[in-house]
VOGU-3710 file (C-alpha; in Angstrom, 3 decimals, decimal comma):
1> xxxxxxxxxx> -9,648/-17,517/-7,888  -9,846/-18,085/-11,612  -10,986/-15,417/-14,020  -11,617/-15,258/-17,735  -8,802/-14,152/-20,065  -8,517/-10,552/-21,225  -9,231/-10,473/-24,958  -8,651/-6,751/-25,659  -5,201/-5,233/-25,048  -5,011/-2,590/-22,326
11> xxxxxxxxxx> -3,269/0,603/-23,422  -1,752/2,041/-20,237  -2,353/0,328/-16,906  0,369/0,436/-14,251  0,069/-2,115/-11,453  2,311/-1,269/-8,505  3,155/-4,088/-6,083  4,456/-2,727/-2,773  6,666/-4,711/-0,430  8,219/-3,975/2,952
21> xxxxxxxxxx> 10,875/-1,721/1,412  8,182/0,798/0,517  7,400/1,325/4,215  10,969/1,306/5,523  11,399/5,096/5,552  8,538/5,377/8,043  10,464/3,372/10,637  8,699/0,073/9,984  11,448/-2,578/9,912  12,187/-5,004/7,139
31> xxxxxxxxxx> 11,526/-8,699/7,660  14,879/-9,632/9,163  14,879/-6,805/11,713  11,233/-7,068/12,682  11,615/-9,229/15,795  14,276/-6,918/17,222  11,933/-3,983/16,701  9,163/-6,002/18,351  11,289/-6,456/21,461  12,222/-2,754/21,394
41> xxxxxxxxxx> 8,503/-1,884/21,472  7,977/-3,326/24,947  9,034/-0,250/27,000  6,702/2,030/25,054  3,812/-0,407/25,325  4,361/-0,937/29,046  4,625/2,809/29,587  1,214/3,304/28,003  -0,412/0,439/29,861  -1,014/-1,620/26,709
51> xxxxxxxxxx> -0,878/-4,891/28,589  -2,596/-7,049/25,964  0,053/-6,214/23,392  2,870/-6,709/25,916  1,535/-10,149/26,760  1,111/-10,978/23,070  4,762/-10,132/22,369  5,880/-12,207/25,358  3,962/-15,195/23,980  5,450/-14,725/20,505
61> xxxxxxxxxx> 8,976/-14,926/21,902  7,978/-17,896/24,015  6,704/-19,617/20,860  9,944/-18,732/19,072  11,940/-20,389/21,859  9,873/-23,573/21,814  9,890/-23,691/17,997  13,678/-23,916/17,855  13,507/-27,683/17,374  11,638/-27,139/14,081
71> xxxxxxxxxx> 14,504/-24,988/12,827  16,950/-27,854/13,414  14,926/-30,198/11,225  13,816/-27,871/8,425  14,887/-24,752/6,594  13,033/-22,286/8,848  14,558/-18,999/9,942  13,056/-18,156/13,320  14,635/-14,685/13,187  12,399/-13,987/10,187
81> xxxxxxxxxx> 8,948/-12,770/11,270  7,292/-14,188/8,155  8,743/-17,671/8,762  7,660/-17,474/12,395  4,165/-16,259/11,437  3,841/-19,023/8,850  4,923/-21,656/11,369  2,422/-20,327/13,904  -0,359/-20,496/11,336  0,323/-24,209/10,843
91> xxxxxxxxxx> -0,185/-24,895/14,552  -3,955/-24,506/14,319  -3,900/-22,615/17,620  -6,269/-19,609/17,375  -4,875/-18,063/20,567  -1,329/-18,133/19,169  -2,526/-16,598/15,904  -4,285/-13,849/17,866  -1,099/-13,153/19,803  1,212/-13,021/16,818
101> xxxxxxxxxx> -1,078/-10,787/14,742  -1,544/-8,466/17,724  2,216/-8,375/18,310  2,912/-7,567/14,651  0,326/-4,768/14,614  1,654/-3,307/17,877  5,203/-3,356/16,529  4,174/-1,495/13,377  2,271/1,047/15,465  5,217/1,647/17,820
111> xxxxxxxxxx> 7,707/1,842/14,955  5,690/4,568/13,263  5,087/6,523/16,465  8,794/6,411/17,367  9,939/7,670/13,958  9,672/11,219/12,672  7,745/10,950/9,393  10,063/11,685/6,456  9,519/15,101/4,924  10,045/16,542/1,472
121> xxxxxxxxxx> 10,164/20,122/0,200  8,615/21,106/-3,129  8,401/24,349/-5,079  5,126/24,794/-6,932  3,238/27,444/-8,825  1,335/29,526/-6,289  -2,008/28,668/-7,881  -1,431/24,970/-7,141  -0,956/25,332/-3,381  -4,406/23,801/-2,812
131> xxxxxxxxxx> -3,079/20,428/-3,999  -1,020/20,304/-0,796  -3,161/22,555/1,365  -2,114/20,913/4,657  1,618/21,361/4,024  3,792/24,028/5,662  4,454/27,090/3,527  8,058/28,334/3,510  9,779/31,475/2,275  12,646/32,462/0,011
141> xxxxxxxxxx> 11,165/31,763/-3,414  10,316/34,087/-6,284  6,927/35,722/-6,678  4,322/33,422/-8,175  5,812/30,351/-6,513  5,397/28,643/-3,151  7,718/26,456/-1,127  5,866/23,666/0,664  7,127/21,061/3,104  5,152/17,987/4,036
151> xxxxxxxxxx> 5,099/14,196/4,480  7,021/12,336/1,802  4,452/9,527/1,778  1,811/12,001/0,657  3,976/12,757/-2,352  4,252/9,022/-3,003  0,493/8,603/-2,646  -0,198/11,457/-5,040  2,129/9,920/-7,593  0,809/6,365/-7,264
161> xxxxxxxxxx> -2,776/7,579/-7,601  -1,996/9,821/-10,618  -3,015/12,968/-8,715  0,449/14,408/-9,335  1,742/12,210/-12,143  1,276/13,083/-15,786  0,529/9,924/-17,772  1,672/9,892/-21,367  -1,704/8,651/-22,573  -5,318/9,640/-21,805
171> xxxxxxxxxx> -6,175/6,009/-21,008  -3,739/5,725/-18,123  -4,817/4,213/-14,834  -3,028/2,857/-11,789  -3,723/0,030/-9,354  -1,834/-0,798/-6,163  -1,352/-4,281/-4,731  0,393/-4,438/-1,383  1,619/-7,177/0,922  2,193/-4,678/3,731
181> xxxxxxxxxx> 0,062/-4,702/6,866  0,528/-0,993/7,623  -1,740/1,867/6,506  0,946/4,297/5,315  -0,502/4,595/1,836  -4,121/4,837/2,970  -3,285/7,477/5,604  -1,495/9,571/2,979  -4,355/9,225/0,487  -6,800/10,247/3,214
191> xxxxxxxxxx> -4,779/13,368/4,079  -4,713/14,352/0,402  -8,473/13,779/0,050  -7,863/11,156/-2,642  -10,710/8,616/-2,686  -9,554/4,994/-2,730  -11,288/1,658/-2,450  -10,172/-1,724/-1,107  -12,682/-3,074/-3,670  -14,501/-5,572/-1,495
201> xxxxxxxxxx> -17,658/-6,946/-3,047  -20,804/-5,033/-1,944  -22,269/-6,102/1,414  -19,407/-8,498/2,178  -17,633/-6,343/4,779  -18,686/-3,896/7,473  -17,280/-0,344/7,490  -16,697/1,460/10,816  -15,255/4,971/10,402  -13,279/3,621/7,468
211> xxxxxxxxxx> -11,119/5,987/5,445  -11,750/4,226/2,151  -14,504/5,197/-0,261  -16,381/2,163/-1,626  -16,809/2,574/-5,366  -13,795/4,884/-5,794  -11,878/4,487/-9,045  -8,428/4,042/-7,472  -8,052/0,533/-6,047  -5,657/-0,582/-3,332
221> xxxxxxxxxx> -5,668/-4,344/-2,835  -4,252/-5,439/0,542  -3,400/-9,061/-0,028  -2,217/-10,029/3,454  -4,765/-8,081/5,478  -4,292/-4,806/7,308  -3,813/-3,470/10,830  -7,113/-1,582/10,471  -9,128/-4,709/9,599  -10,744/-6,944/12,181
231> xxxxxxxxxx> -12,795/-10,113/12,293  -12,467/-13,735/11,311  -14,218/-13,804/7,969  -13,222/-17,456/7,437  -15,786/-18,279/10,162  -18,488/-16,521/8,149  -18,342/-13,348/10,266  -18,028/-10,211/8,177  -14,636/-8,617/7,967  -14,759/-5,191/9,592
241> xxxxxxxxxx> -12,877/-2,260/8,029  -11,938/0,486/10,470  -10,072/3,733/9,950  -6,877/3,109/11,933  -5,157/0,545/14,120  -6,008/2,743/17,110  -9,686/2,157/16,276  -9,055/-1,593/16,302  -7,101/-1,501/19,542  -9,613/0,592/21,472
251> xxxxxxxxxx> -12,457/-1,644/20,255  -10,585/-4,649/21,714  -10,993/-6,581/18,467  -8,573/-8,970/16,784  -6,566/-7,514/13,922  -6,929/-9,424/10,647  -3,545/-10,347/9,129  -2,713/-13,224/6,794  0,563/-15,182/6,992  2,529/-15,603/3,736
261> xxxxxxxxxx> 1,568/-19,248/3,334  -0,964/-21,063/1,161  -4,453/-19,695/0,593  -6,435/-22,040/2,853  -6,333/-19,281/5,479  -8,318/-16,920/3,280  -11,926/-16,180/4,048  -14,421/-15,240/1,331  -13,604/-11,517/1,454  -9,861/-12,004/0,941
271> xxxxxxxxxx> -10,432/-14,684/-1,696  -12,411/-12,155/-3,722  -9,662/-9,540/-3,286  -7,032/-11,960/-4,547  -9,192/-12,760/-7,577  -9,440/-9,057/-8,363  -5,703/-8,628/-7,880  -5,118/-11,419/-10,403  -7,520/-9,690/-12,773  -5,614/-6,408/-12,450
281> xxxxxxxxxx> -2,360/-8,184/-13,372  -4,075/-9,727/-16,379  -4,839/-6,171/-17,485  -1,436/-4,683/-16,636  0,681/-2,896/-19,190  3,499/-2,506/-16,684  4,051/-4,268/-13,350  6,231/-2,191/-11,019  7,369/-4,092/-7,920  8,679/-1,692/-5,267
291> xxxxxxxxxx> 10,640/-2,770/-2,204  9,728/-6,444/-2,367  12,535/-8,917/-1,690  10,740/-12,048/-2,975  11,049/-14,039/0,280  11,176/-17,796/-0,458  8,414/-18,523/2,083  5,912/-16,306/0,276  4,140/-18,773/-2,002  1,335/-16,233/-2,374
301> xxxxxxxxxx> 3,472/-13,923/-4,487  4,595/-16,634/-6,871  0,995/-17,762/-7,334  -0,205/-14,191/-7,841  2,342/-13,446/-10,564  1,830/-16,778/-12,318  -1,973/-16,499/-12,336  -1,978/-12,826/-13,271  0,464/-12,975/-16,162  -0,798/-16,239/-17,633
311> xxxxxxxxxx> -3,551/-14,532/-19,647  -1,990/-11,086/-20,013  -1,812/-9,864/-23,622  -0,933/-6,257/-22,749  2,321/-6,677/-20,807  5,181/-4,422/-21,859  7,461/-4,635/-18,832  7,993/-6,019/-15,342  10,134/-3,648/-13,301  11,674/-4,486/-9,936
321> xxxxxxxxxx> 12,616/-1,369/-7,972  14,737/-2,326/-4,977  18,096/-1,024/-3,649  18,973/-4,638/-2,727  19,537/-5,290/-6,431  22,805/-3,355/-6,244  26,212/-4,659/-5,210  26,600/-8,023/-3,505  22,841/-8,557/-3,323  22,291/-8,336/-7,076
331> xxxxxxxxxx> 23,096/-11,962/-7,870  20,926/-13,263/-5,008  18,037/-11,085/-6,178  18,435/-12,309/-9,748  18,335/-15,911/-8,561  15,049/-15,272/-6,742  13,567/-13,589/-9,806  14,724/-16,447/-12,051  13,110/-18,919/-9,668  9,774/-17,198/-10,148
341> xxxxxxxxxx> 9,701/-15,788/-13,702  10,529/-17,492/-16,980  13,893/-16,606/-18,520  12,203/-15,634/-21,783  10,930/-12,431/-20,122  14,503/-11,174/-19,822  15,342/-12,442/-23,308  12,381/-10,487/-24,709  13,440/-7,325/-22,888  10,330/-7,335/-20,670
351> xxxxxxxxxx> 12,216/-7,632/-17,368  14,031/-4,703/-15,774  15,889/-4,769/-12,428  16,435/-1,282/-11,020  18,612/-0,773/-7,875  16,500/2,150/-6,671  13,843/3,244/-4,157  10,349/4,688/-4,353  11,899/8,115/-3,875  14,053/7,567/-6,949
361> xxxxxxxxxx> 10,942/7,026/-9,073  10,189/10,696/-8,487  13,769/11,969/-8,582  15,022/10,420/-11,813  13,489/11,150/-15,180  14,717/7,884/-16,754  12,763/5,895/-14,147  9,636/7,973/-14,633  9,830/7,374/-18,357  10,296/3,676/-17,746
371> xxxxxxxxxx> 6,918/3,523/-16,022  5,303/6,051/-18,391  4,505/8,580/-15,663  6,067/12,030/-15,498  5,584/14,964/-13,135  4,019/18,259/-14,249  6,704/20,946/-14,393  3,918/23,504/-14,129  3,257/22,205/-10,614  6,509/20,710/-9,327
381> xxxxxxxxxx> 9,383/22,956/-10,256  11,710/21,107/-7,910  11,633/18,409/-5,295  14,387/18,418/-2,727  15,156/14,941/-1,376  18,611/14,882/0,176  19,577/17,847/-2,014  18,553/16,149/-5,245  16,423/18,293/-7,518  14,056/17,119/-10,185
391> xx> 14,182/20,287/-12,220  16,918/22,935/-12,511
//
């Protein structure tokens, strides 16, 4: 996964790394609560006759029970889905891997379907209504303005893709790297008609009703696979990119997810994606890490950061955005960061730990300035998120 150093400084490139905290508002659980949510999914799955997924979940819990002896002899948390997934991947049992990936995908699907998507209300100039043409139009605003209510993740997607954000330089570009298996971001981009690309090399994957646009400028690198991907590309079969998890499920194919362990489980398609993710970090001006808790088992992340920043001559800041940084969790978070990044980054003022959420990036001007992306007051006159307003 090596790449040549970047010899020319990059002026304004934000690389956003999304962790599980980014998806939490949609109902998708964090790592520690994932197995409970998996068990809670069983009634819904049984009620819809989704017997394959029910059986997969049963086998995952059976594996968890029989793996308890490993937890006595090593530092493995079997209540942590990532530890359990990693342990399963070491077994070399393809049937177990099929079951655990299917169970994870089914849990994500049920969590989203059981949760009302979070909404947000914005007030915009009437001439800009077409930017959010699928949103509900409200009343009670002055002439020349429009009140619109719609999915909060579409607002996030518009900001991350620079559709809504106002960069402070004409050279600005954004890239997203995500460890999440869900398609929250892609679904929101699709609804906003924002072209995005997973950036697979030409002719290396097969597209089946995919929502991405190969060749699009905005890149979203999914480093641990996705619930809308199928196939075993490590066996030289092409990875297949579908539109949604429902497409995968109805096709009776195996979802393609990668455990957070070492890279020997990558096939050629994912190896290329990781190389491109490293390249994007080499070109990053700012690295903004949203909702990622730096789990100790995830050796991928440590490798990614180390390889990406090694040859970076453009870096101005690394910003962790996570509410877990506040209060009692702050010291634990700092210890994890210090175990991954050199202390000189903090000494040089390049490291910033912000106890905030993705929503806060839009709600607070000081955070938007920190990442060099504002919001156009000519479009967004206010954004109401829990009665917080961006503009008076």
